[in-house]
C-alpha positions, 0 to 999 in steps of 0.5 A: 464172944461173937465170931468172924462166920456170927455165931457163937461158941460155947464159952469163948470165941475160935481162936485157932484153927481145927489143925490142932485136934491132933492134938487131942488127948483124949480117948472119948471126946471129940473136938474139943482142942478148938471151940467152934460157932454152934448152932445151939449157942448162937441162938441161944445168945439171938434169943435171949437178946432179942428178949432183951431188946423188947424189954429195953429197946433203947439198951447199945441198940445198934450192937444188938441189932448188930449182934442178933442179925450176925446171929441169924445170919449163921443160923441161917447159912449152917442149914443143911441142902435137906432143911435140917441143922447138925447139933453138936450139943446133944442128938443131934440134927432133931437137936438142933433143928429146935435150936435153930427155929427157935431162932427163926422164930425171934425173927419174924421166920415161920412156916407162912413166911419163910422158905427156910423154915418151911424146908426144917418143918418139912424135913422134920416130918418126914423123920417121924414114925408110924406112932407119930414120934421121932426117935434118932440114932446116936451114930447120926451125930458120929456118921453126921447124917441123921441115923433113924433110930429103931423107935420112938423116943422121948426127948427127940420127940420133944425137941421136935414137936417144939419145932415145930410149935415155933414154926408155926407148923399148920398140919396140927395133926401132925403136931397132935400125933406127937403129944400122943405118943404111948398108951394114954394113960392117968396121973396125978387124977387128970386123964393124959395123952403124954409124949411119952415111950413109956411111963411108969409107977402112973399111980404114983402121986409122986411118981409120974415119969418117962423113960427114955430108953436107950440114949435119946439125947443126952450126948454130943458131938463131942462125946461121942467118940466114946458110945461105941466103946461104951456100948461097945466094952461094957453097956448092953445097949437095951437094958441102958434106960435113962429116968426124967 
């Protein structure tokens, strides 16, 4: 399953060149004709094998060592000069950077020990909004450059906070401010400073939930081709909401 570059795709090895994308018949899905290596999928494999090795250190040890080493090299090599990673399976740079920092943590590269981890953390913190949250616009997928959303988003903030925790980011206040986006409320009888833009039905014991406004993460580069169609022709952007 591992590609020659050390990365992993979603279901098979890369089998041909990107020229095949010219035959893509879909109107709303991008880059679906060829399987590529992705930081997200590679991280999933790397972390799985690292955990497996922790409990079964003698089973196919040399193969696992070689596979994880090559996978880690792919993740490291995929980092952009600004410290971020481009994601293919959600929106977008925040998502992939979260995965990549998880991979680095598994190979003991954190803010204290790794220049690449520090660069990624510094990039994430630079994107933090004034209210403490993070918000990335879906057009990042199309433009392949980070685009700030007008508002902080539940999903992006979650990924950013988790990434900073995994990387052992030393400024706890940055992480704390991400966890306290929105107004503290009471849910299930406990005071909570929720990572949230809006918390609905706070008095309903069966319905303590977040509203993720607009398109906040549930999408990918592969579907970005269709976002403009959906938003431009069929949907009012301000009314799109996903309940979590």
